[in-house]
C-alpha positions as CSV (number, residue, x, y, z in Angstrom):
1,M,-73.8,-61.8,21.7
2,S,-73.6,-61.6,17.9
3,K,-71.3,-59.0,16.3
4,R,-73.2,-56.4,14.4
5,E,-73.0,-57.1,10.7
6,K,-72.4,-54.5,8.0
7,V,-74.3,-55.2,4.8
8,F,-74.2,-53.5,1.3
9,I,-77.2,-54.0,-1.0
10,S,-76.5,-54.3,-4.7
11,Y,-79.5,-53.9,-7.0
12,S,-80.7,-52.4,-10.2
13,W,-83.0,-49.4,-10.4
14,D,-85.9,-51.3,-12.1
15,G,-88.5,-48.8,-11.2
16,Q,-90.0,-47.0,-8.2
17,E,-91.8,-50.0,-6.9
18,H,-88.6,-52.1,-6.9
19,Q,-86.6,-49.2,-5.2
20,D,-89.3,-48.9,-2.5
21,W,-89.1,-52.7,-1.9
22,V,-85.3,-52.5,-1.5
23,Q,-85.6,-49.6,0.9
24,T,-88.2,-51.4,2.9
25,L,-85.9,-54.4,3.1
26,A,-83.0,-52.2,4.3
27,N,-85.2,-50.4,6.8
28,D,-86.5,-53.7,8.3
29,L,-83.0,-55.2,8.5
30,M,-81.8,-52.1,10.4
31,S,-84.7,-51.5,12.7
32,K,-85.8,-55.1,13.4
33,F,-82.5,-57.0,13.3
34,G,-79.8,-54.5,14.1
35,V,-78.0,-54.9,10.7
36,D,-75.9,-51.9,9.6
37,V,-77.1,-51.4,6.0
38,I,-75.2,-49.5,3.4
39,L,-77.7,-48.4,0.7
40,D,-77.3,-45.8,-2.0
41,Q,-80.7,-44.3,-1.1
42,Y,-79.3,-43.5,2.3
43,E,-75.8,-42.4,1.4
44,L,-75.8,-40.7,-2.0
45,S,-76.7,-37.1,-2.9
46,A,-75.7,-34.6,-5.6
47,G,-71.9,-34.2,-5.9
48,K,-70.9,-37.5,-4.4
49,E,-68.6,-39.9,-6.3
50,L,-70.7,-43.0,-7.2
51,T,-67.9,-45.4,-8.2
52,H,-65.9,-44.6,-5.0
53,F,-69.0,-45.2,-2.9
54,M,-69.7,-48.6,-4.6
55,E,-66.0,-49.7,-4.3
56,T,-65.6,-48.8,-0.7
57,S,-69.0,-50.1,0.3
58,I,-68.5,-53.6,-1.2
59,T,-64.9,-53.8,0.3
60,E,-66.0,-52.6,3.8
61,A,-69.2,-54.7,4.0
62,D,-69.2,-58.0,5.9
63,K,-72.0,-59.3,3.6
64,V,-73.3,-58.1,0.2
65,L,-76.9,-58.7,-0.7
66,V,-77.4,-59.0,-4.4
67,I,-81.0,-58.5,-5.4
68,L,-81.6,-60.6,-8.5
69,T,-84.1,-59.5,-11.2
70,P,-83.9,-60.0,-15.0
71,N,-82.8,-56.4,-15.4
72,Y,-80.0,-56.9,-12.8
73,K,-78.7,-59.9,-14.8
74,L,-78.8,-57.9,-18.1
75,K,-76.9,-54.9,-16.6
76,A,-74.4,-57.1,-14.8
77,E,-73.5,-59.2,-17.8
78,N,-73.3,-56.2,-20.1
79,R,-71.4,-54.2,-17.5
80,E,-73.9,-51.4,-17.7
81,R,-73.8,-48.4,-15.3
82,G,-73.6,-48.9,-11.5
83,V,-74.6,-52.5,-11.6
84,G,-71.9,-53.2,-14.2
85,F,-69.2,-51.5,-12.0
86,E,-70.4,-53.4,-8.9
87,T,-70.3,-56.7,-10.9
88,S,-66.6,-56.1,-11.7
89,I,-65.8,-55.7,-8.1
90,I,-68.0,-58.5,-6.9
91,S,-66.7,-61.1,-9.4
92,Q,-63.1,-60.2,-8.5
93,E,-63.8,-60.6,-4.7
94,I,-65.6,-63.9,-5.3
95,F,-62.6,-65.2,-7.3
96,A,-60.1,-64.0,-4.6
97,S,-62.2,-65.1,-1.5
98,P,-61.7,-68.5,0.2
99,I,-64.4,-71.0,-0.6
100,S,-65.5,-71.1,3.1
101,Q,-66.2,-67.4,3.2
102,I,-69.8,-66.5,2.6
103,K,-69.9,-62.8,1.7
104,F,-72.2,-62.5,-1.3
105,I,-75.8,-63.5,-0.7
106,P,-78.0,-63.6,-3.9
107,I,-81.6,-62.8,-3.2
108,L,-84.1,-63.8,-5.9
109,R,-86.7,-61.0,-6.1
110,E,-88.2,-61.6,-9.6
111,G,-88.2,-64.4,-12.1
112,N,-86.0,-67.4,-11.6
113,L,-82.3,-68.3,-11.4
114,Q,-82.0,-68.8,-15.2
115,I,-83.3,-65.4,-16.2
116,S,-82.3,-63.3,-13.1
117,S,-78.8,-64.4,-12.0
118,P,-75.6,-63.3,-13.7
119,I,-73.1,-66.0,-14.6
120,H,-70.7,-65.3,-11.7
121,L,-73.5,-65.9,-9.1
122,K,-75.2,-69.0,-10.6
123,S,-73.1,-71.4,-8.6
124,K,-74.3,-69.9,-5.3
125,L,-77.5,-70.9,-3.5
126,Y,-80.0,-68.0,-3.4
127,H,-82.5,-66.8,-0.9
128,D,-86.1,-66.7,-2.4
129,M,-88.0,-63.4,-1.6
130,V,-90.3,-63.4,-4.6
131,N,-93.6,-64.0,-2.7
132,D,-94.5,-60.9,-0.7
133,K,-97.0,-63.0,1.4
134,E,-93.9,-64.8,2.9
135,Y,-92.0,-61.6,3.4
136,I,-91.9,-61.6,7.2
137,N,-90.7,-65.2,7.5
138,K,-88.2,-64.7,4.7
139,L,-86.9,-61.5,6.3
140,Y,-86.3,-63.4,9.5
141,E,-84.5,-66.2,7.7
142,L,-82.3,-63.6,5.9
143,S,-81.3,-62.1,9.2
144,K,-80.1,-65.5,10.4
145,I,-78.1,-66.0,7.2
146,I,-76.5,-62.5,7.6
147,Y,-75.5,-63.3,11.2
148,G,-74.3,-66.8,10.2
149,K,-76.9,-68.7,12.2
150,P,-78.3,-72.0,10.8
151,L,-81.9,-72.0,9.5
152,I,-82.2,-75.5,10.9
153,E,-80.4,-76.5,14.1
154,K,-78.2,-79.6,13.8
155,P,-79.1,-82.4,16.3
156,K,-76.7,-83.2,19.1
157,L,-74.2,-86.0,18.4
158,G,-75.1,-89.4,19.7
159,E,-72.9,-92.0,21.3
160,I,-70.1,-93.7,19.3
161,P,-71.2,-97.2,18.4
162,D,-69.7,-100.3,19.9
163,F,-68.4,-101.8,16.7
164,E,-67.2,-105.0,18.4
165,N,-70.8,-105.8,19.5
166,N,-72.3,-105.8,16.0
167,I,-75.8,-106.8,17.2
168,N,-76.3,-103.3,18.7
169,I,-75.7,-101.6,15.4
170,D,-77.3,-104.1,13.0
171,P,-79.2,-101.8,10.5
172,I,-82.0,-104.3,10.1
173,L,-82.6,-104.3,13.8
174,D,-82.4,-100.6,13.9
175,L,-85.0,-100.3,11.1
176,A,-87.3,-102.8,12.8
177,K,-87.1,-101.0,16.2
178,E,-87.7,-97.6,14.6
179,L,-90.7,-98.9,12.6
180,E,-92.1,-100.6,15.8
181,R,-91.7,-97.3,17.7
182,K,-93.4,-95.3,15.0
183,E,-96.3,-97.8,14.7
184,S,-96.8,-97.8,18.4
185,L,-96.8,-94.0,18.6
186,N,-99.2,-93.8,15.6
187,N,-101.6,-96.3,17.2
188,E,-101.4,-94.3,20.5
189,L,-102.3,-91.1,18.7
190,D,-105.1,-92.7,16.7
191,R,-106.6,-94.0,20.0
192,L,-106.3,-90.5,21.6
193,L,-107.8,-88.9,18.5
194,D,-110.8,-91.3,18.5
195,S,-111.7,-90.9,22.1
196,R,-113.7,-88.7,24.5
197,E,-110.4,-87.2,25.7
198,G,-109.5,-86.3,22.2
199,A,-112.9,-84.7,21.7
200,Q,-112.3,-82.6,24.8
201,I,-108.9,-81.6,23.6
202,F,-110.3,-80.6,20.3
203,K,-113.1,-78.5,21.9
204,S,-110.6,-76.9,24.3
205,E,-108.2,-76.0,21.5
206,I,-111.0,-74.4,19.5
207,G,-111.8,-72.2,22.5
208,K,-108.1,-71.2,22.8
209,I,-108.0,-70.3,19.1
210,Y,-111.1,-68.1,19.4
211,D,-109.7,-66.4,22.5
212,S,-106.4,-65.8,20.7
213,I,-108.2,-64.3,17.7
214,K,-110.0,-61.8,20.0
215,E,-106.7,-61.0,21.8
216,K,-105.0,-60.4,18.4
217,I,-107.8,-58.1,17.4
218,E,-107.4,-56.0,20.5
219,F,-103.6,-55.9,20.0
220,Y,-103.7,-55.0,16.3
221,N,-106.3,-52.3,16.8
222,E,-104.2,-50.7,19.5
223,N,-100.9,-50.9,17.5
224,T,-101.9,-50.6,13.8
225,F,-104.3,-48.6,11.6
226,F,-106.2,-51.8,10.7
227,N,-109.7,-51.8,12.1
228,F,-110.5,-55.4,13.0
229,T,-113.8,-56.4,14.4
230,H,-115.3,-59.8,15.3
231,T,-118.7,-61.5,15.8
232,G,-119.0,-64.7,17.6
233,P,-118.1,-67.3,18.5
234,Y,-121.7,-68.1,17.3
235,R,-122.9,-71.5,16.2
236,D,-119.4,-72.9,16.1
237,S,-117.8,-70.1,14.0
238,I,-116.1,-66.8,14.5
239,I,-116.0,-64.0,11.9
240,V,-113.3,-61.3,11.6
241,N,-114.0,-58.2,9.5
242,C,-111.5,-55.7,8.4
243,N,-112.3,-52.7,6.1
244,G,-114.1,-54.6,3.3
245,F,-112.5,-58.0,3.8
246,A,-113.5,-60.8,6.1
247,A,-112.4,-64.2,7.4
248,R,-114.6,-67.0,8.9
249,L,-113.3,-69.9,11.0
250,S,-115.9,-72.6,11.4
251,I,-115.9,-76.0,13.2
252,I,-116.7,-79.1,11.2
253,G,-117.3,-82.5,12.8
254,N,-117.7,-81.5,16.5
255,Y,-118.5,-84.7,18.4
256,S,-118.5,-85.4,22.2
257,N,-116.8,-88.8,22.0
258,T,-114.2,-88.5,19.2
259,A,-112.0,-85.9,17.4
260,K,-111.4,-88.2,14.5
261,H,-113.6,-86.1,12.3
262,G,-112.7,-82.8,13.8
263,E,-111.9,-80.1,11.2
264,V,-112.1,-76.4,10.9
265,E,-112.7,-74.5,7.7
266,L,-111.0,-71.1,7.1
267,E,-112.7,-68.9,4.5
268,F,-111.8,-65.4,3.2
269,F,-114.3,-63.0,1.6
270,K,-114.3,-59.7,-0.2
271,G,-117.1,-57.7,1.6
272,Y,-118.6,-57.5,5.0
273,L,-119.6,-60.8,6.6
274,N,-122.1,-61.5,9.4
275,H,-123.7,-64.6,10.9
276,N,-127.2,-63.8,10.0
277,G,-127.0,-63.2,6.2
278,G,-129.6,-60.8,5.0
279,Y,-127.4,-58.9,2.6
280,F,-128.8,-56.3,0.1
281,P,-128.7,-57.6,-3.5
282,G,-125.3,-57.0,-5.0
283,E,-123.6,-56.6,-1.5
284,E,-123.2,-60.3,-0.7
285,P,-119.6,-61.1,0.3
286,K,-117.7,-63.1,-2.3
287,R,-115.5,-65.9,-1.1
288,F,-112.0,-65.9,-2.8
289,K,-110.1,-68.3,-0.7
290,S,-110.8,-71.3,1.6
291,Y,-109.3,-74.5,3.0
292,K,-110.2,-77.2,5.5
293,C,-107.8,-78.1,8.2
294,K,-108.1,-81.5,9.9
295,F,-107.4,-81.8,13.6
296,D,-104.4,-84.1,14.4
297,F,-101.4,-84.6,16.6
298,D,-97.7,-84.6,15.5
299,T,-95.1,-87.1,16.7
300,E,-94.4,-85.0,19.8
301,K,-98.2,-85.1,20.6
302,N,-98.6,-81.4,19.8
303,I,-101.8,-80.3,18.2
304,V,-101.6,-79.6,14.5
305,W,-104.1,-78.7,11.7
306,K,-103.5,-80.3,8.3
307,T,-104.6,-79.3,4.8
308,K,-103.6,-81.2,1.7
309,Q,-100.7,-78.9,1.2
310,E,-99.5,-77.7,4.6
311,T,-99.6,-78.2,8.3
312,F,-100.5,-75.4,10.8
313,T,-100.1,-75.1,14.5
314,S,-102.9,-73.3,16.3
315,E,-100.7,-70.2,16.6
316,S,-99.9,-70.2,12.9
317,L,-103.6,-70.8,12.0
318,V,-104.5,-67.7,13.9
319,H,-101.7,-65.8,12.2
320,E,-103.0,-67.0,8.8
321,V,-106.3,-65.2,9.5
322,F,-104.7,-61.9,10.1
323,S,-101.8,-62.1,7.6
324,V,-104.2,-62.9,4.7
325,L,-106.6,-60.1,5.7
326,A,-103.7,-57.6,6.1
327,H,-102.2,-58.7,2.7
328,Y,-105.4,-58.1,0.8
329,Q,-106.1,-54.9,2.7
330,N,-102.6,-53.7,1.6
331,E,-103.2,-54.7,-2.0
332,D,-106.6,-53.0,-2.1
333,K,-105.4,-49.7,-0.5
334,S,-102.2,-49.6,-2.6
335,K,-104.2,-49.3,-5.8
336,K,-105.3,-45.9,-4.7
337,F,-101.8,-44.6,-3.8
338,R,-99.6,-42.5,-6.1
């Protein structure tokens, strides 16, 4: 079992929105991943000694998360206020620490490395948390970094080659065998895709996706304040509505003897969406995002859905429906908050 890690968060007070984001990060690391977070918002109150708090926190912490913004860089390099004092301690510890020790983790929150990272951190790789749409995945990755777990698992070691029998390790033979294997697999997947069996797999997977969407609606309605509803499946599509936003997942190219042309289109709308149309003038839903996902198999024969930019599993495609709706729901409601 992993040892519980103690983490100090160093950041600049760039405004209330930034402070709230830092506190959310700290709350999530503590409640979801068991990280013991030291944060000034938790610890400091009137009468406490600020410099002593910063010095002891950085020294005692196993890891220090440095939240990079243009304002942080400015304060750090000019040695201004709390950030300036923390920078003095951090730069000394970096200089004194062994190269193998990873204590300071820069997190890019705003801008880029050039305008947001102070000089003493520019040689370190940073963790990108600029895009709030990727927050959940980036938070999980950060937790693995904190606990020293690799983001990508290394493969197991193969056998040591027999160097005396050179024919077994001839690189041209290896390349030819690998190319032959890939071509054979690719042809096999093409045949499966362009067959009645492939068409049945496509149809079955669509049914599973629709069922998963309905299960997610029930789960989220029981556990969140979001009010998801669905209509369908109806005429090869299912619609999910949520408080003024909607998503529609539609089948394209549904044939009984091939899945070669199988696609789904995922569309997002501002406004309420239904299967029948018939909207009042001015109340028609407006589409603001869409992409087509082509049905395919990966090299492990798992089902995937490919756009021009990315590849989804069926699970991640369902997740996309709800994460986009939740994101725009949050954006829309947040405009009305103080």
